[in-house]
Structure formats: C-alpha cells, structure tokens
py3Dmol code that shows the C-alpha trace and the ligand (Angstrom):
import py3Dmol

protein = """\
ATOM      1  CA  UNK A   1     126.942  64.156 106.764  1.00  0.00           C
ATOM      2  CA  UNK A   2     129.531  61.484 105.946  1.00  0.00           C
ATOM      3  CA  UNK A   3     133.188  62.299 106.602  1.00  0.00           C
ATOM      4  CA  UNK A   4     135.105  60.819 103.657  1.00  0.00           C
ATOM      5  CA  UNK A   5     138.245  60.567 105.751  1.00  0.00           C
ATOM      6  CA  UNK A   6     136.521  58.178 108.099  1.00  0.00           C
ATOM      7  CA  UNK A   7     135.808  55.783 105.211  1.00  0.00           C
ATOM      8  CA  UNK A   8     139.433  55.853 104.072  1.00  0.00           C
ATOM      9  CA  UNK A   9     139.103  58.121 101.033  1.00  0.00           C
ATOM     10  CA  UNK A  10     141.448  61.018 100.319  1.00  0.00           C
ATOM     11  CA  UNK A  11     140.977  64.337  98.512  1.00  0.00           C
ATOM     12  CA  UNK A  12     143.122  65.298  95.505  1.00  0.00           C
ATOM     13  CA  UNK A  13     145.332  67.985  97.068  1.00  0.00           C
ATOM     14  CA  UNK A  14     148.406  65.955  98.057  1.00  0.00           C
ATOM     15  CA  UNK A  15     148.288  63.598  95.107  1.00  0.00           C
ATOM     16  CA  UNK A  16     148.027  66.446  92.583  1.00  0.00           C
ATOM     17  CA  UNK A  17     150.960  68.231  94.186  1.00  0.00           C
ATOM     18  CA  UNK A  18     153.095  65.117  93.931  1.00  0.00           C
ATOM     19  CA  UNK A  19     151.899  64.541  90.340  1.00  0.00           C
ATOM     20  CA  UNK A  20     152.742  68.069  89.245  1.00  0.00           C
ATOM     21  CA  UNK A  21     156.177  67.872  90.899  1.00  0.00           C
ATOM     22  CA  UNK A  22     156.823  64.361  89.571  1.00  0.00           C
ATOM     23  CA  UNK A  23     155.709  64.942  85.981  1.00  0.00           C
ATOM     24  CA  UNK A  24     152.956  62.378  85.814  1.00  0.00           C
ATOM     25  CA  UNK A  25     149.126  62.373  85.887  1.00  0.00           C
ATOM     26  CA  UNK A  26     146.608  60.631  88.115  1.00  0.00           C
ATOM     27  CA  UNK A  27     144.127  58.362  86.312  1.00  0.00           C
ATOM     28  CA  UNK A  28     140.463  59.310  86.716  1.00  0.00           C
ATOM     29  CA  UNK A  29     138.382  56.354  85.659  1.00  0.00           C
ATOM     30  CA  UNK A  30     134.578  56.436  85.544  1.00  0.00           C
ATOM     31  CA  UNK A  31     132.665  53.587  87.040  1.00  0.00           C
ATOM     32  CA  UNK A  32     129.057  52.460  86.950  1.00  0.00           C
ATOM     33  CA  UNK A  33     129.189  48.846  88.061  1.00  0.00           C
ATOM     34  CA  UNK A  34     131.023  46.300  90.152  1.00  0.00           C
ATOM     35  CA  UNK A  35     133.207  44.753  87.440  1.00  0.00           C
ATOM     36  CA  UNK A  36     134.541  48.156  86.393  1.00  0.00           C
ATOM     37  CA  UNK A  37     135.245  49.053  89.993  1.00  0.00           C
ATOM     38  CA  UNK A  38     137.055  45.734  90.638  1.00  0.00           C
ATOM     39  CA  UNK A  39     139.153  46.172  87.526  1.00  0.00           C
ATOM     40  CA  UNK A  40     140.115  49.736  88.474  1.00  0.00           C
ATOM     41  CA  UNK A  41     141.106  48.800  92.028  1.00  0.00           C
ATOM     42  CA  UNK A  42     142.997  45.653  90.989  1.00  0.00           C
ATOM     43  CA  UNK A  43     144.945  47.747  88.408  1.00  0.00           C
ATOM     44  CA  UNK A  44     145.710  50.514  90.908  1.00  0.00           C
ATOM     45  CA  UNK A  45     146.862  48.061  93.592  1.00  0.00           C
ATOM     46  CA  UNK A  46     149.008  46.029  91.211  1.00  0.00           C
ATOM     47  CA  UNK A  47     150.733  49.107  89.833  1.00  0.00           C
ATOM     48  CA  UNK A  48     150.855  50.950  93.184  1.00  0.00           C
ATOM     49  CA  UNK A  49     149.040  53.929  91.708  1.00  0.00           C
ATOM     50  CA  UNK A  50     146.771  56.482  93.317  1.00  0.00           C
ATOM     51  CA  UNK A  51     143.400  56.512  91.538  1.00  0.00           C
ATOM     52  CA  UNK A  52     140.316  58.685  91.138  1.00  0.00           C
ATOM     53  CA  UNK A  53     136.974  56.883  90.967  1.00  0.00           C
ATOM     54  CA  UNK A  54     134.640  59.142  89.025  1.00  0.00           C
ATOM     55  CA  UNK A  55     130.895  59.184  89.152  1.00  0.00           C
ATOM     56  CA  UNK A  56     129.021  61.005  86.403  1.00  0.00           C
ATOM     57  CA  UNK A  57     125.393  62.085  86.366  1.00  0.00           C
ATOM     58  CA  UNK A  58     124.660  59.173  84.020  1.00  0.00           C
ATOM     59  CA  UNK A  59     126.276  56.776  86.511  1.00  0.00           C
ATOM     60  CA  UNK A  60     124.202  58.162  89.375  1.00  0.00           C
ATOM     61  CA  UNK A  61     121.029  57.748  87.320  1.00  0.00           C
ATOM     62  CA  UNK A  62     122.052  54.259  86.212  1.00  0.00           C
ATOM     63  CA  UNK A  63     123.369  52.723  89.424  1.00  0.00           C
ATOM     64  CA  UNK A  64     121.927  54.894  92.229  1.00  0.00           C
ATOM     65  CA  UNK A  65     124.143  57.426  94.061  1.00  0.00           C
ATOM     66  CA  UNK A  66     123.944  55.647  97.443  1.00  0.00           C
ATOM     67  CA  UNK A  67     125.072  52.324  95.980  1.00  0.00           C
ATOM     68  CA  UNK A  68     127.986  53.991  94.190  1.00  0.00           C
ATOM     69  CA  UNK A  69     129.136  55.745  97.352  1.00  0.00           C
ATOM     70  CA  UNK A  70     129.105  52.474  99.294  1.00  0.00           C
ATOM     71  CA  UNK A  71     130.912  50.738  96.469  1.00  0.00           C
ATOM     72  CA  UNK A  72     133.678  53.342  96.822  1.00  0.00           C
ATOM     73  CA  UNK A  73     133.807  52.686 100.539  1.00  0.00           C
ATOM     74  CA  UNK A  74     134.062  48.980  99.697  1.00  0.00           C
ATOM     75  CA  UNK A  75     136.798  49.803  97.187  1.00  0.00           C
ATOM     76  CA  UNK A  76     138.990  51.097  99.958  1.00  0.00           C
ATOM     77  CA  UNK A  77     138.593  47.867 101.971  1.00  0.00           C
ATOM     78  CA  UNK A  78     139.008  45.791  98.776  1.00  0.00           C
ATOM     79  CA  UNK A  79     142.308  47.510  97.992  1.00  0.00           C
ATOM     80  CA  UNK A  80     143.521  46.726 101.495  1.00  0.00           C
ATOM     81  CA  UNK A  81     142.492  43.084 101.130  1.00  0.00           C
ATOM     82  CA  UNK A  82     144.430  42.972  97.861  1.00  0.00           C
ATOM     83  CA  UNK A  83     147.574  43.921  99.779  1.00  0.00           C
ATOM     84  CA  UNK A  84     147.674  47.689  99.647  1.00  0.00           C
ATOM     85  CA  UNK A  85     147.749  48.970 103.269  1.00  0.00           C
ATOM     86  CA  UNK A  86     147.332  52.691 102.434  1.00  0.00           C
ATOM     87  CA  UNK A  87     145.379  53.031  99.186  1.00  0.00           C
ATOM     88  CA  UNK A  88     145.075  56.536  97.751  1.00  0.00           C
ATOM     89  CA  UNK A  89     141.517  56.540  96.430  1.00  0.00           C
ATOM     90  CA  UNK A  90     139.446  59.601  95.613  1.00  0.00           C
ATOM     91  CA  UNK A  91     135.706  59.492  95.136  1.00  0.00           C
ATOM     92  CA  UNK A  92     135.009  62.250  92.652  1.00  0.00           C
ATOM     93  CA  UNK A  93     131.835  63.732  91.170  1.00  0.00           C
ATOM     94  CA  UNK A  94     132.322  64.183  87.404  1.00  0.00           C
ATOM     95  CA  UNK A  95     130.525  67.170  85.819  1.00  0.00           C
ATOM     96  CA  UNK A  96     128.431  68.371  88.741  1.00  0.00           C
ATOM     97  CA  UNK A  97     125.801  70.557  87.108  1.00  0.00           C
ATOM     98  CA  UNK A  98     124.660  72.623  90.083  1.00  0.00           C
ATOM     99  CA  UNK A  99     125.635  73.720  93.581  1.00  0.00           C
ATOM    100  CA  UNK A 100     122.969  71.337  94.918  1.00  0.00           C
ATOM    101  CA  UNK A 101     124.352  68.269  93.145  1.00  0.00           C
ATOM    102  CA  UNK A 102     127.858  69.049  94.412  1.00  0.00           C
ATOM    103  CA  UNK A 103     126.557  69.631  97.971  1.00  0.00           C
ATOM    104  CA  UNK A 104     124.603  66.395  97.998  1.00  0.00           C
ATOM    105  CA  UNK A 105     127.743  64.469  96.932  1.00  0.00           C
ATOM    106  CA  UNK A 106     129.901  66.211  99.557  1.00  0.00           C
ATOM    107  CA  UNK A 107     127.296  65.409 102.243  1.00  0.00           C
ATOM    108  CA  UNK A 108     127.300  61.775 101.045  1.00  0.00           C
ATOM    109  CA  UNK A 109     131.065  61.277 101.467  1.00  0.00           C
ATOM    110  CA  UNK A 110     132.638  62.284  98.160  1.00  0.00           C
ATOM    111  CA  UNK A 111     136.204  63.565  98.683  1.00  0.00           C
ATOM    112  CA  UNK A 112     136.301  65.640  95.516  1.00  0.00           C
ATOM    113  CA  UNK A 113     133.742  67.273  93.200  1.00  0.00           C
ATOM    114  CA  UNK A 114     133.749  68.903  89.843  1.00  0.00           C
ATOM    115  CA  UNK A 115     131.481  71.843  89.245  1.00  0.00           C
ATOM    116  CA  UNK A 116     131.158  72.324  85.519  1.00  0.00           C
ATOM    117  CA  UNK A 117     129.948  75.837  84.672  1.00  0.00           C
ATOM    118  CA  UNK A 118     131.854  75.949  81.436  1.00  0.00           C
ATOM    119  CA  UNK A 119     128.690  76.411  79.342  1.00  0.00           C
ATOM    120  CA  UNK A 120     127.607  79.405  81.442  1.00  0.00           C
ATOM    121  CA  UNK A 121     128.627  83.066  80.961  1.00  0.00           C
ATOM    122  CA  UNK A 122     132.037  83.654  82.573  1.00  0.00           C
ATOM    123  CA  UNK A 123     130.804  85.612  85.608  1.00  0.00           C
ATOM    124  CA  UNK A 124     128.078  83.072  86.321  1.00  0.00           C
ATOM    125  CA  UNK A 125     130.600  80.245  86.102  1.00  0.00           C
ATOM    126  CA  UNK A 126     132.733  82.089  88.671  1.00  0.00           C
ATOM    127  CA  UNK A 127     129.825  82.808  91.021  1.00  0.00           C
ATOM    128  CA  UNK A 128     128.603  79.174  91.280  1.00  0.00           C
ATOM    129  CA  UNK A 129     132.123  77.704  91.253  1.00  0.00           C
ATOM    130  CA  UNK A 130     132.986  79.973  94.184  1.00  0.00           C
ATOM    131  CA  UNK A 131     129.815  78.885  96.027  1.00  0.00           C
ATOM    132  CA  UNK A 132     130.817  75.182  95.586  1.00  0.00           C
ATOM    133  CA  UNK A 133     134.390  75.858  96.667  1.00  0.00           C
ATOM    134  CA  UNK A 134     133.249  77.630  99.873  1.00  0.00           C
ATOM    135  CA  UNK A 135     131.036  74.799 100.847  1.00  0.00           C
ATOM    136  CA  UNK A 136     133.478  72.035  99.870  1.00  0.00           C
ATOM    137  CA  UNK A 137     136.446  73.538 101.632  1.00  0.00           C
ATOM    138  CA  UNK A 138     134.566  73.569 104.957  1.00  0.00           C
ATOM    139  CA  UNK A 139     134.860  69.804 104.753  1.00  0.00           C
ATOM    140  CA  UNK A 140     138.280  69.638 103.113  1.00  0.00           C
ATOM    141  CA  UNK A 141     136.743  68.386  99.872  1.00  0.00           C
ATOM    142  CA  UNK A 142     138.677  69.498  96.773  1.00  0.00           C
ATOM    143  CA  UNK A 143     136.990  71.115  93.784  1.00  0.00           C
ATOM    144  CA  UNK A 144     137.666  70.949  90.036  1.00  0.00           C
ATOM    145  CA  UNK A 145     136.177  73.693  87.854  1.00  0.00           C
ATOM    146  CA  UNK A 146     136.226  74.134  84.090  1.00  0.00           C
ATOM    147  CA  UNK A 147     136.983  76.914  81.628  1.00  0.00           C
ATOM    148  CA  UNK A 148     136.561  76.408  77.935  1.00  0.00           C
ATOM    149  CA  UNK A 149     134.155  73.994  76.249  1.00  0.00           C
ATOM    150  CA  UNK A 150     134.868  70.467  75.023  1.00  0.00           C
ATOM    151  CA  UNK A 151     133.029  69.043  72.068  1.00  0.00           C
ATOM    152  CA  UNK A 152     131.475  65.611  72.129  1.00  0.00           C
ATOM    153  CA  UNK A 153     128.901  63.704  74.201  1.00  0.00           C
ATOM    154  CA  UNK A 154     129.425  62.295  77.649  1.00  0.00           C
ATOM    155  CA  UNK A 155     126.309  61.091  79.416  1.00  0.00           C
ATOM    156  CA  UNK A 156     124.240  64.292  79.533  1.00  0.00           C
ATOM    157  CA  UNK A 157     127.137  66.671  78.888  1.00  0.00           C
ATOM    158  CA  UNK A 158     127.270  67.508  75.249  1.00  0.00           C
ATOM    159  CA  UNK A 159     128.358  70.276  72.953  1.00  0.00           C
ATOM    160  CA  UNK A 160     128.494  70.584  69.212  1.00  0.00           C
ATOM    161  CA  UNK A 161     131.435  72.903  69.169  1.00  0.00           C
ATOM    162  CA  UNK A 162     134.524  73.371  71.305  1.00  0.00           C
ATOM    163  CA  UNK A 163     136.109  76.529  72.519  1.00  0.00           C
ATOM    164  CA  UNK A 164     139.672  76.427  73.695  1.00  0.00           C
ATOM    165  CA  UNK A 165     140.357  77.781  77.153  1.00  0.00           C
ATOM    166  CA  UNK A 166     141.515  81.372  77.009  1.00  0.00           C
ATOM    167  CA  UNK A 167     144.825  81.588  78.865  1.00  0.00           C
ATOM    168  CA  UNK A 168     144.209  85.252  79.708  1.00  0.00           C
ATOM    169  CA  UNK A 169     141.283  84.257  81.890  1.00  0.00           C
ATOM    170  CA  UNK A 170     142.795  81.522  84.014  1.00  0.00           C
ATOM    171  CA  UNK A 171     144.519  83.600  86.729  1.00  0.00           C
ATOM    172  CA  UNK A 172     141.363  85.625  87.372  1.00  0.00           C
ATOM    173  CA  UNK A 173     139.226  82.471  87.341  1.00  0.00           C
ATOM    174  CA  UNK A 174     141.449  80.395  89.659  1.00  0.00           C
ATOM    175  CA  UNK A 175     141.934  83.303  92.086  1.00  0.00           C
ATOM    176  CA  UNK A 176     138.298  84.311  92.317  1.00  0.00           C
ATOM    177  CA  UNK A 177     136.862  80.800  92.510  1.00  0.00           C
ATOM    178  CA  UNK A 178     139.534  79.313  94.794  1.00  0.00           C
ATOM    179  CA  UNK A 179     139.266  76.046  92.897  1.00  0.00           C
ATOM    180  CA  UNK A 180     141.860  73.295  93.494  1.00  0.00           C
ATOM    181  CA  UNK A 181     142.230  72.239  89.905  1.00  0.00           C
ATOM    182  CA  UNK A 182     141.169  73.468  86.507  1.00  0.00           C
ATOM    183  CA  UNK A 183     139.794  71.448  83.540  1.00  0.00           C
ATOM    184  CA  UNK A 184     140.767  73.101  80.285  1.00  0.00           C
ATOM    185  CA  UNK A 185     139.831  72.631  76.661  1.00  0.00           C
ATOM    186  CA  UNK A 186     142.759  72.048  74.280  1.00  0.00           C
ATOM    187  CA  UNK A 187     141.124  69.801  71.730  1.00  0.00           C
ATOM    188  CA  UNK A 188     140.194  66.663  73.683  1.00  0.00           C
ATOM    189  CA  UNK A 189     136.546  65.654  73.383  1.00  0.00           C
ATOM    190  CA  UNK A 190     133.980  63.486  75.128  1.00  0.00           C
ATOM    191  CA  UNK A 191     132.853  60.059  73.858  1.00  0.00           C
ATOM    192  CA  UNK A 192     134.116  57.535  71.333  1.00  0.00           C
ATOM    193  CA  UNK A 193     133.516  59.780  68.308  1.00  0.00           C
ATOM    194  CA  UNK A 194     135.841  62.598  69.141  1.00  0.00           C
ATOM    195  CA  UNK A 195     136.329  63.968  65.724  1.00  0.00           C
ATOM    196  CA  UNK A 196     134.350  64.101  62.462  1.00  0.00           C
ATOM    197  CA  UNK A 197     136.149  62.326  59.581  1.00  0.00           C
ATOM    198  CA  UNK A 198     136.550  65.743  57.868  1.00  0.00           C
ATOM    199  CA  UNK A 199     138.574  67.011  60.843  1.00  0.00           C
ATOM    200  CA  UNK A 200     141.031  64.136  60.463  1.00  0.00           C
ATOM    201  CA  UNK A 201     143.671  63.137  57.967  1.00  0.00           C
ATOM    202  CA  UNK A 202     144.051  59.532  56.789  1.00  0.00           C
ATOM    203  CA  UNK A 203     147.111  57.442  57.525  1.00  0.00           C
ATOM    204  CA  UNK A 204     148.132  56.183  54.056  1.00  0.00           C
ATOM    205  CA  UNK A 205     149.636  52.973  55.511  1.00  0.00           C
ATOM    206  CA  UNK A 206     146.664  51.820  57.588  1.00  0.00           C
ATOM    207  CA  UNK A 207     143.814  53.800  56.093  1.00  0.00           C
ATOM    208  CA  UNK A 208     142.850  54.860  59.611  1.00  0.00           C
ATOM    209  CA  UNK A 209     141.738  58.351  60.643  1.00  0.00           C
ATOM    210  CA  UNK A 210     144.384  60.499  62.334  1.00  0.00           C
ATOM    211  CA  UNK A 211     142.875  63.203  64.582  1.00  0.00           C
ATOM    212  CA  UNK A 212     144.093  66.804  64.728  1.00  0.00           C
ATOM    213  CA  UNK A 213     146.793  67.337  67.378  1.00  0.00           C
ATOM    214  CA  UNK A 214     146.011  68.808  70.800  1.00  0.00           C
ATOM    215  CA  UNK A 215     146.625  72.523  71.291  1.00  0.00           C
ATOM    216  CA  UNK A 216     149.814  72.259  73.295  1.00  0.00           C
ATOM    217  CA  UNK A 217     150.390  75.973  72.830  1.00  0.00           C
ATOM    218  CA  UNK A 218     147.228  76.663  74.853  1.00  0.00           C
ATOM    219  CA  UNK A 219     148.316  74.205  77.571  1.00  0.00           C
ATOM    220  CA  UNK A 220     151.753  75.840  77.748  1.00  0.00           C
ATOM    221  CA  UNK A 221     150.255  79.316  77.961  1.00  0.00           C
ATOM    222  CA  UNK A 222     147.906  78.201  80.774  1.00  0.00           C
ATOM    223  CA  UNK A 223     150.760  76.549  82.638  1.00  0.00           C
ATOM    224  CA  UNK A 224     152.810  79.720  82.289  1.00  0.00           C
ATOM    225  CA  UNK A 225     150.029  81.813  83.821  1.00  0.00           C
ATOM    226  CA  UNK A 226     149.441  79.317  86.673  1.00  0.00           C
ATOM    227  CA  UNK A 227     152.784  77.661  87.474  1.00  0.00           C
ATOM    228  CA  UNK A 228     152.372  74.445  89.423  1.00  0.00           C
ATOM    229  CA  UNK A 229     148.587  74.625  89.361  1.00  0.00           C
ATOM    230  CA  UNK A 230     146.854  71.282  88.715  1.00  0.00           C
ATOM    231  CA  UNK A 231     145.405  71.082  85.192  1.00  0.00           C
ATOM    232  CA  UNK A 232     142.842  68.460  84.163  1.00  0.00           C
ATOM    233  CA  UNK A 233     142.084  66.891  80.799  1.00  0.00           C
ATOM    234  CA  UNK A 234     138.592  65.480  80.135  1.00  0.00           C
ATOM    235  CA  UNK A 235     137.635  63.362  77.166  1.00  0.00           C
ATOM    236  CA  UNK A 236     141.025  61.629  76.971  1.00  0.00           C
ATOM    237  CA  UNK A 237     140.220  58.133  75.793  1.00  0.00           C
ATOM    238  CA  UNK A 238     142.364  56.873  72.927  1.00  0.00           C
ATOM    239  CA  UNK A 239     139.656  54.689  71.385  1.00  0.00           C
ATOM    240  CA  UNK A 240     142.050  51.782  70.609  1.00  0.00           C
ATOM    241  CA  UNK A 241     141.375  50.603  67.098  1.00  0.00           C
ATOM    242  CA  UNK A 242     142.004  46.924  68.037  1.00  0.00           C
ATOM    243  CA  UNK A 243     138.974  47.127  70.394  1.00  0.00           C
ATOM    244  CA  UNK A 244     136.870  48.871  67.743  1.00  0.00           C
ATOM    245  CA  UNK A 245     137.888  46.108  65.249  1.00  0.00           C
ATOM    246  CA  UNK A 246     136.914  43.314  67.682  1.00  0.00           C
ATOM    247  CA  UNK A 247     133.542  44.953  68.264  1.00  0.00           C
ATOM    248  CA  UNK A 248     132.913  45.403  64.545  1.00  0.00           C
ATOM    249  CA  UNK A 249     134.102  41.835  63.762  1.00  0.00           C
ATOM    250  CA  UNK A 250     131.587  40.468  66.244  1.00  0.00           C
ATOM    251  CA  UNK A 251     128.376  42.129  65.198  1.00  0.00           C
ATOM    252  CA  UNK A 252     129.124  45.746  66.230  1.00  0.00           C
ATOM    253  CA  UNK A 253     128.882  48.804  64.031  1.00  0.00           C
ATOM    254  CA  UNK A 254     131.150  51.498  65.373  1.00  0.00           C
ATOM    255  CA  UNK A 255     132.003  53.667  62.446  1.00  0.00           C
ATOM    256  CA  UNK A 256     134.805  56.188  62.436  1.00  0.00           C
ATOM    257  CA  UNK A 257     135.304  56.032  66.224  1.00  0.00           C
ATOM    258  CA  UNK A 258     138.488  57.958  66.952  1.00  0.00           C
ATOM    259  CA  UNK A 259     140.324  59.130  70.080  1.00  0.00           C
ATOM    260  CA  UNK A 260     143.337  61.031  71.378  1.00  0.00           C
ATOM    261  CA  UNK A 261     146.686  59.351  70.504  1.00  0.00           C
ATOM    262  CA  UNK A 262     148.425  58.057  73.594  1.00  0.00           C
ATOM    263  CA  UNK A 263     151.746  59.788  72.789  1.00  0.00           C
ATOM    264  CA  UNK A 264     149.938  63.158  73.114  1.00  0.00           C
ATOM    265  CA  UNK A 265     148.442  62.195  76.441  1.00  0.00           C
ATOM    266  CA  UNK A 266     151.849  61.040  77.657  1.00  0.00           C
ATOM    267  CA  UNK A 267     153.290  64.432  76.674  1.00  0.00           C
ATOM    268  CA  UNK A 268     150.446  66.233  78.488  1.00  0.00           C
ATOM    269  CA  UNK A 269     150.939  64.095  81.597  1.00  0.00           C
ATOM    270  CA  UNK A 270     154.567  65.068  81.753  1.00  0.00           C
ATOM    271  CA  UNK A 271     153.653  68.761  81.816  1.00  0.00           C
ATOM    272  CA  UNK A 272     151.093  70.689  83.881  1.00  0.00           C
ATOM    273  CA  UNK A 273     148.337  68.060  83.390  1.00  0.00           C
ATOM    274  CA  UNK A 274     147.915  66.076  86.583  1.00  0.00           C
ATOM    275  CA  UNK A 275     144.548  64.353  86.063  1.00  0.00           C
ATOM    276  CA  UNK A 276     143.447  62.549  82.874  1.00  0.00           C
ATOM    277  CA  UNK A 277     139.875  61.338  82.502  1.00  0.00           C
ATOM    278  CA  UNK A 278     139.318  58.024  80.759  1.00  0.00           C
ATOM    279  CA  UNK A 279     135.839  56.539  80.289  1.00  0.00           C
ATOM    280  CA  UNK A 280     135.160  55.463  76.709  1.00  0.00           C
ATOM    281  CA  UNK A 281     138.210  53.149  76.543  1.00  0.00           C
ATOM    282  CA  UNK A 282     136.797  51.108  79.442  1.00  0.00           C
ATOM    283  CA  UNK A 283     133.407  50.887  77.691  1.00  0.00           C
ATOM    284  CA  UNK A 284     135.129  49.703  74.496  1.00  0.00           C
ATOM    285  CA  UNK A 285     137.264  47.108  76.293  1.00  0.00           C
ATOM    286  CA  UNK A 286     134.224  45.724  78.071  1.00  0.00           C
ATOM    287  CA  UNK A 287     132.029  45.624  75.017  1.00  0.00           C
ATOM    288  CA  UNK A 288     134.722  44.080  72.806  1.00  0.00           C
ATOM    289  CA  UNK A 289     135.370  41.309  75.351  1.00  0.00           C
ATOM    290  CA  UNK A 290     131.679  40.550  75.822  1.00  0.00           C
ATOM    291  CA  UNK A 291     130.912  40.511  72.062  1.00  0.00           C
ATOM    292  CA  UNK A 292     133.870  38.263  71.393  1.00  0.00           C
ATOM    293  CA  UNK A 293     133.019  35.894  74.205  1.00  0.00           C
ATOM    294  CA  UNK A 294     129.371  35.558  73.222  1.00  0.00           C
ATOM    295  CA  UNK A 295     130.289  35.060  69.550  1.00  0.00           C
ATOM    296  CA  UNK A 296     132.682  32.264  70.515  1.00  0.00           C
ATOM    297  CA  UNK A 297     130.341  30.717  73.112  1.00  0.00           C
ATOM    298  CA  UNK A 298     126.801  31.050  71.843  1.00  0.00           C
ATOM    299  CA  UNK A 299     125.614  28.606  74.516  1.00  0.00           C
ATOM    300  CA  UNK A 300     126.745  30.778  77.457  1.00  0.00           C
ATOM    301  CA  UNK A 301     124.115  32.683  79.401  1.00  0.00           C
ATOM    302  CA  UNK A 302     125.628  33.101  82.886  1.00  0.00           C
ATOM    303  CA  UNK A 303     126.737  36.782  83.049  1.00  0.00           C
ATOM    304  CA  UNK A 304     129.807  35.720  85.032  1.00  0.00           C
ATOM    305  CA  UNK A 305     131.029  33.800  81.996  1.00  0.00           C
ATOM    306  CA  UNK A 306     131.278  36.922  79.834  1.00  0.00           C
ATOM    307  CA  UNK A 307     131.826  39.524  82.510  1.00  0.00           C
ATOM    308  CA  UNK A 308     134.975  37.770  83.738  1.00  0.00           C
ATOM    309  CA  UNK A 309     136.892  38.265  80.472  1.00  0.00           C
ATOM    310  CA  UNK A 310     135.372  41.755  80.207  1.00  0.00           C
ATOM    311  CA  UNK A 311     136.761  42.613  83.677  1.00  0.00           C
ATOM    312  CA  UNK A 312     140.183  41.148  82.718  1.00  0.00           C
ATOM    313  CA  UNK A 313     140.242  43.219  79.544  1.00  0.00           C
ATOM    314  CA  UNK A 314     139.389  46.455  81.387  1.00  0.00           C
ATOM    315  CA  UNK A 315     142.039  45.697  83.998  1.00  0.00           C
ATOM    316  CA  UNK A 316     144.643  45.216  81.302  1.00  0.00           C
ATOM    317  CA  UNK A 317     143.648  48.494  79.730  1.00  0.00           C
ATOM    318  CA  UNK A 318     143.797  50.370  83.056  1.00  0.00           C
ATOM    319  CA  UNK A 319     147.248  48.958  83.819  1.00  0.00           C
ATOM    320  CA  UNK A 320     148.440  49.963  80.389  1.00  0.00           C
ATOM    321  CA  UNK A 321     147.165  53.551  80.867  1.00  0.00           C
ATOM    322  CA  UNK A 322     148.718  53.852  84.355  1.00  0.00           C
ATOM    323  CA  UNK A 323     152.139  52.472  83.368  1.00  0.00           C
ATOM    324  CA  UNK A 324     152.558  53.512  79.750  1.00  0.00           C
ATOM    325  CA  UNK A 325     150.561  56.704  79.405  1.00  0.00           C
ATOM    326  CA  UNK A 326     150.088  58.499  82.743  1.00  0.00           C
ATOM    327  CA  UNK A 327     153.160  57.272  84.608  1.00  0.00           C
ATOM    328  CA  UNK A 328     151.388  57.084  88.014  1.00  0.00           C
ATOM    329  CA  UNK A 329     152.718  53.635  88.852  1.00  0.00           C
ATOM    330  CA  UNK A 330     154.917  53.071  91.926  1.00  0.00           C
ATOM    331  CA  UNK A 331     153.726  56.337  93.559  1.00  0.00           C
ATOM    332  CA  UNK A 332     152.195  54.898  96.769  1.00  0.00           C
TER     333      UNK A 332
END
"""
ligand_1 = """\
1
ZN
Zn 134.248 65.287 81.143
"""
view = py3Dmol.view(width=600, height=400)
view.addModel(protein, "pdb")
view.setStyle({"model": 0}, {"cartoon": {"style": "trace"}})
view.addModel(ligand_1, "xyz")
view.setStyle({"model": 1}, {"stick": {}})
view.zoomTo()
view.show()
C-alpha cells in the first residue's frame, strides 16, 4: 500500500473546491510517456497551475502501470526542481472499468480514481461506484463517477451513441454513491473525430466543419440540482485545425477531425465544470511536430531530434489551455 501523500501527490478535494468557487477548471491531461509528462509539468509550473495527470487503461497497457506511477512520483520532484516548492499534482485513473482496477490504482499510490459505470444499468452503476467510494475514502482518495454516455472512442472506451445526463438523476446518484465529482454528458465526445460531418454545419468563410453546440441547458440543470458540486467534462479536446493541417501537409490523412470550440469550454469552465479532460490535442500537437520535423530533416534519426520540438509544441498547447481556456493559472 503506497500512501500518495508521502510521495507529494494531492487528491482533488481542495483544488475542486477552489476551482468551483473561483470560476475556473483544473486541467486533466493524459500521459503515456516521458515527453508528455515533462511538457505537462513544465506548463503547470510556468503558469502556476494545479494539474491532474491522467492514466487511462490504454496508457497502463502501453507504458506499464508501475512505470507510470513512478513517473508521477518523479513529476512531483521535477516540479520542485523547476522552482515550484508546493506543486499541486493529482495522479488520476481515467475510466476505471471495475472495482478491482480502481483498488489496484489506489493501492499503488493514485490520489484520485474514476470509476466509469456509465454504460451499466443505473442501479448497477450506483452499486459499484459506491463500493469504489467506500474503499477510496478509507485512504482519502477522491472518486469521480459518471452519469450519461459520451460518444466517440478513447482507448478502449467507446460508444456509438451519446445519451445526455438526466438532471433528475444526479442528486440521487451523488447522494447514494458519495462520489466527489461527477462526469456528465452534454455533447462532448472522445477522440479526434467527435462529430460526423452530417452533425456539423459548414463555415462558409473557411469551409471548415462547425460542430453542434454543447447542451448548456443540461449543464445548468445539473448545477441547479447540485449547487457547488464538482462537474467534469470528458472528451474536451478542441482538435486545432492548424495542427490537423500540418499533419495532412506532411503525409498525414486526418479527414474531418473536429473538436469542441474553445469558447464553449471557457464558458463551461466558468460555471460548475471544474475539471476538463484533454488528450487528443496533445496527440495532435506531438504528431504534427514530429511529421513536420521529419519532413524537413529527412536525415534525422535520433528520436531526441524530433521529440524535442514535439515536447515544445505540447507544452505550448498545455500553456494555452491553462491560461486561455481553463483559467487555472496563478492558482498555486
Ligand atoms: Zn473520458
């Protein structure tokens, strides 16, 4: 049993409270490798932002859970070395699919876990969520649960259709599970292809796809039922078209990739939403920088040559999100 507090991590309780009160959202960035982790920590330190390092099932399969957990421990020390004496870093399990997965992460030193029972029948979701919460709270680990179903594909979490969260269920769910935060479905979606072209309109000026707006009425109704309760948005990458263009101009073939406009995320961050998950934008920034670098330097073969600009590009993107979209800068 590893005590996350001993390795310098924090849970989400205090930071969510401050975020709800302050009208901003905490960034939750997924990581699978060292360059991503370095970019996230550099961005968080430079902007004085709390940050959630998220580990998905795909990341655990790819990188090994033990390595990821020690990287998070290293991240705390790295942040201190970069000049942040008291970093606020959460190590969070993204989309835990069972009680056992959540328990193993808690035992390993995670300070926060998500149990995602959103695809299960309502009562079954409550039962397992409650079981995770009871175990997690013994160790002061915070728990995110989910109601409503997001469309899209994220690692092994995928759904063809989305169902908005039903505001009439949230009080019962939050009370009976005892969860610390609630992920809801209001039209965000996993992955880089968030919407089918037929769901979008076309901007006559640019010819680009414009996605349907988020269901702010659902968010408002949920916030009214649970005043001050931390709400989480998954699938909130913006899929910057500049990055998609760089990828496509350098041998890529991303067709009709479309995300959530940043103005809508900013609006959500100012309301009850206090955690916004961003994964695909980091993948796009990294891939665009690597493709561009290799196209311009066909003789390069040292991974450090192309991973360095990739890391810089991710860092720039993370800083942009923190400062211009979530508003979590200068909060340490
Ligand atoms: Zn998600």
